[in-house]
MIMI-406808 format. One record per residue (C-alpha): residue in three letters; x, y, z. Coordinates in pm, whole numbers, padded with zeros to 5 digits, always signed. Layout:
# MIMI-406808
ALAXYZ...
# end
This chain:
# MIMI-406808
MET-00693+08620-00117LYS-00972+08629+00141ILE-00934+08603+00518ILE-01202+08574+00784ALA-01129+08710+01131TYR-01336+08575+01420GLY-01408+08737+01754ILE-01315+09086+01639ARG-01386+09346+01907ASP-01461+09711+01839ASP-01116+09812+01963GLU-00954+09577+01709ARG-01148+09690+01400PRO-00945+10006+01320TYR-00621+09805+01312LEU-00780+09532+01099GLU-00917+09786+00852GLN-00582+09967+00842TRP-00405+09642+00752SER-00668+09538+00498GLN-00643+09869+00312ALA-00263+09875+00317GLN-00239+09518+00188GLY-00531+09532-00055ILE-00666+09209+00094ASP-01030+09135+00172VAL-01072+09061+00545LYS-01418+08978+00675ALA-01447+09071+01043VAL-01708+08897+01255SER-01770+08949+01625GLU-01867+08587+01690LEU-01614+08338+01823LEU-01516+08029+01625ASP-01736+07740+01733GLU-01982+07485+01593THR-02240+07753+01521THR-02009+07989+01330VAL-01753+07765+01160ASP-01945+07760+00831LEU-01902+08137+00798ALA-01549+08050+00687LYS-01663+07880+00365GLY-01497+08041+00065TYR-01209+08194+00261ASP-00840+08104+00243GLY-00749+08149+00609ALA-00891+08229+00952VAL-00760+08466+01218VAL-00889+08398+01567TYR-00863+08489+01934GLN-01060+08333+02217GLN-01021+08153+02548LYS-01298+07915+02445PRO-01154+07582+02319TYR-01089+07518+01952THR-01246+07173+01965ALA-01185+06877+01739ALA-01535+06912+01597VAL-01478+07276+01505LEU-01137+07213+01351ASP-01266+06912+01157GLN-01546+07123+01010LEU-01312+07414+00938ALA-01089+07177+00741ALA-01393+07034+00562ASN-01472+07392+00459GLY-01128+07409+00298ILE-00945+07616+00561THR-00630+07480+00723ASN-00448+07813+00773LEU-00525+07924+01129SER-00362+08228+01288LEU-00413+08307+01656ARG-00393+08667+01772ASN-00242+08561+02105VAL+00045+08349+02240GLY-00118+08049+02406VAL-00221+07743+02207ASP-00328+07529+02505ASN-00695+07555+02398VAL-00627+07414+02049ASP-00700+07042+01995ALA-00358+06916+01887ALA-00482+06584+01750ALA-00729+06761+01520VAL-00455+06998+01403LYS-00233+06706+01303ARG-00517+06498+01158ASN-00636+06776+00930GLY-00295+06915+00834PHE-00350+07258+00985LYS-00082+07522+00978VAL-00117+07722+01301THR+00056+08046+01397ASN+00052+08258+01709VAL+00179+08602+01809PRO+00458+08522+02053ALA+00551+08880+02140TYR+00278+09138+02087SER+00396+09344+02384PRO+00584+09173+02666ALA+00627+09516+02824ALA+00251+09564+02857ILE+00211+09251+03065ALA+00531+09306+03262GLU+00441+09664+03352PHE+00093+09565+03468THR+00234+09275+03671VAL+00466+09495+03873THR+00206+09772+03903GLU-00039+09533+04067LEU+00226+09402+04304MET+00316+09757+04406ARG-00050+09833+04477LEU-00057+09536+04712LEU+00271+09618+04884ARG+00168+09980+04940ARG-00181+09874+05058THR-00356+10106+04812PRO-00674+09893+04793THR-00712+09929+05169PHE-00644+10304+05164ASP-00886+10353+04873ARG-01158+10181+05074LYS-01078+10374+05392GLN-01073+10710+05215ALA-01407+10641+05049GLN-01542+10602+05404GLY-01380+10926+05523ASP-01100+10751+05712LEU-00766+10922+05638ARG-00562+10754+05910TRP-00237+10571+05829ALA-00231+10289+06085PRO-00241+09998+06095ASP-00183+09961+05721ILE+00194+10004+05701ALA+00351+09904+05370ASP+00639+09689+05247GLU+00920+09786+05010LEU+00999+09588+04697ASN+01366+09688+04706SER+01416+09477+05018MET+01255+09164+04873THR+01357+08858+04674VAL+01138+08803+04367GLY+01112+08455+04219ILE+01037+08455+03845VAL+00877+08132+03723ALA+00951+08102+03349THR+01189+08340+03175GLY+01038+08381+02831ARG+00989+08726+02682ILE+00735+08838+02942GLY+00922+08687+03235ARG+01243+08861+03129ALA+01064+09193+03080ALA+00917+09168+03431LEU+01255+09064+03570LYS+01417+09385+03444ILE+01147+09598+03606TYR+01183+09416+03937GLN+01557+09474+03920GLY+01491+09841+03847PHE+01314+09864+04181GLY+01623+09721+04348ALA+01478+09379+04427LYS+01693+09069+04430VAL+01569+08842+04153ILE+01598+08466+04118ALA+01448+08257+03841TYR+01345+07907+03745ASP+01290+07769+03396VAL+01349+07435+03232PHE+01517+07628+02949HIS+01785+07872+03064ASN+01828+08207+02893PRO+02202+08254+02824GLU+02206+08616+02944LEU+02033+08531+03271GLU+02258+08227+03309LYS+02562+08457+03297GLN+02405+08671+03571GLY+02369+08361+03789LEU+01997+08417+03845TYR+01870+08062+03803VAL+01798+07822+04086ASP+01795+07448+04016THR+01445+07364+04137LEU+01109+07522+04201ASP+01142+07415+04564GLU+01450+07636+04597LEU+01262+07928+04446TYR+00965+07871+04677ALA+01193+07864+04982GLN+01380+08185+04897ALA+01123+08414+04736ASP+00920+08685+04909VAL+00729+08734+04584ILE+00647+08464+04330SER+00577+08600+03983LEU+00429+08347+03739HIS+00498+08376+03366ALA+00462+08017+03245PRO+00227+07880+02978ALA-00034+07628+03090THR+00066+07267+03032LYS-00043+06930+03167ASP+00274+06918+03375ASN+00221+07249+03555HIS-00156+07235+03606ASN-00229+07375+03956MET+00144+07396+04027LEU+00067+07634+04313ASN-00125+07393+04535ASP-00130+07312+04906ALA+00203+07130+04884ALA+00370+07418+04700PHE+00237+07684+04940ALA+00370+07479+05234LYS+00722+07514+05090MET+00703+07893+05067LYS+00796+08161+05316ASP+00523+08278+05552GLY+00371+08596+05414VAL+00466+08533+05052TRP+00309+08743+04775ILE+00171+08574+04461VAL+00143+08744+04121ASN-00019+08561+03829PRO-00061+08739+03494ALA-00002+08415+03303ARG-00262+08136+03315GLY-00535+08067+03568ALA-00470+07693+03562LEU-00130+07746+03725VAL-00297+07818+04061ASP-00526+07589+04259THR-00787+07845+04364ASP-00908+07653+04668ALA-00551+07608+04790LEU-00484+07980+04741ILE-00791+08072+04944ARG-00674+07841+05225ALA-00327+07998+05212LEU-00474+08348+05226ASP-00698+08252+05519SER-00403+08112+05714GLY-00175+08406+05639LYS+00074+08188+05454VAL+00008+08409+05151ALA+00010+08780+05238GLY-00170+08875+04919ALA-00220+08795+04553ALA-00256+08982+04225LEU-00448+08771+03975ASP-00505+08879+03617VAL-00618+08528+03528TYR-00845+08275+03694GLU-00902+07901+03665ASN-01260+07929+03541GLU-01246+08267+03368VAL-01399+08163+03035GLY-01751+08304+03019ILE-01686+08525+03323PHE-01408+08768+03236ASN-01495+09038+02982THR-01863+09007+03074ASP-02090+09267+03236PHE-02307+09095+03498GLY-02476+09418+03607SER-02384+09381+03974PHE-02126+09217+04196ASP-02381+08975+04341ALA-02470+08852+03993ILE-02118+08724+03923PRO-02179+08346+03902ASP-01867+08225+04082GLU-01848+08226+04460ARG-01476+08151+04479LEU-01398+08444+04252LYS-01615+08674+04462ASN-01441+08545+04774LEU-01111+08663+04627MET-01250+08992+04500ARG-01385+09088+04842ARG-01038+09084+05000ASP-00825+09398+05037ASN-00512+09186+04996VAL-00621+09034+04664LEU-00637+09219+04334VAL-00841+09049+04063SER-00837+09193+03713PRO-01022+09039+03416HIS-00725+08930+03201ILE-00629+09285+03102ALA-00251+09284+03147PHE-00212+09265+02769TYR-00478+09527+02698THR-00292+09829+02558LYS-00321+10006+02224THR+00022+09882+02119ALA-00052+09523+02210VAL-00395+09512+02045LYS-00258+09660+01721ASN+00028+09410+01717MET-00198+09114+01794VAL-00428+09196+01503GLN-00170+09293+01243TYR+00093+09031+01328ALA-00174+08760+01309LEU-00294+08887+00972ASN+00065+08894+00846ASN+00109+08537+00965ASN-00206+08424+00788LYS-00102+08598+00468GLN+00233+08416+00482LEU+00062+08080+00529ILE-00173+08136+00238GLU+00102+08255+00006THR+00384+08017+00099GLY+00246+07744+00326ARG+00487+07859+00595ALA+00511+08144+00845ASP+00771+08289+01080ASN+00553+08225+01385GLU+00430+07876+01300VAL+00357+07660+01604GLN+00461+07295+01598PHE+00214+07048+01751
# end
C-alpha cells in the first residue's frame, strides 16, 4: 500500500511519520498542493490525502482518476471546494475529518469575542502609545447577552456550551435540530427570529449555495443595533462590503473574523508588510479596533493538527483496503 499526501506542512510531518511507522505503510509527503501541475506525482499510489482551500477542479480530479487514484481523503471538514460532478463521474470515494477538534475552534471563537467585548485591541494600542487611561473604552459583559448560534453541529454545540458557561442566554437556529438542544428549548424557528433577538451572532455553518453571503445588507437590517458578529466558519457566509457598511453605521459593534471571502492565496502568506497585503477590503477591516481578523487559525492546535493528519490517513487506508470508510462523504 502506498499513499501520497499533498500540501504537507512542517508542523504536520511528525504526525505523518509517526503514523507511517506505526502502520508500516509508505506515505510520500509533498509540500505542494494538488493541482494541474502536481497531479501526476500521484502516479503509482493507491490513495491521496489532501488539505487545501484551493479548489479541487474537475480537470485535476479527472487526471487523478486517469492516474488510477479514486481514493481521496481530506484532512479537514469542508468539501465545498471539491467538484461534485467530477467525483461522481470518476467514481471517487471521498472522506473528510468531521471532528478533529471542535473544542479548538469553539475556544478560539469565544476568546476572540471576549477580546472584543473587553476592548483589549484598543487597550493594547493605547498602552503601546503610553496611554494607560480607562475611559472612554468601557467594556460589555457576555453574561448579560443573548448569543445566537447559527448551525449546531459539533463545533456549534461546543461553542454553545462555552457561551453558557459564561452565563449568556443562548438561542440557536439549524435546519436539523439536535435532540438534546431541542429538549432545552434553545431553537428558534427562523433566522429572522435569531437576528432580532441576538446581541451576538456566532456562525458555525458550512458554506453552501443556499447560504452564500447570508449576512448581507438585508440580514444586518434585521439585527439589533450594536450587534457583534463572530465568524470562525466560512468566509462566504458574510458579504464583506455589507459588513463594512454595517460597521461604518454602527449597526455592527464589532466583528471577529477567522475566515474571509477571498482568503485563498492571502491567508497563511507572509507579504513582508501590512501595505503589501493585496486586498484593500481586508486591510480596511484589519485597521479597525473593533474588528479582529485572524488568518484561519481557529483550528490550529497540536491536537487538531495531529487528528487531521492521522484520521485522514486512517480513512484513506480504509478506502484502499475495503472500498469504504467511516467518514465517507456522499456527493
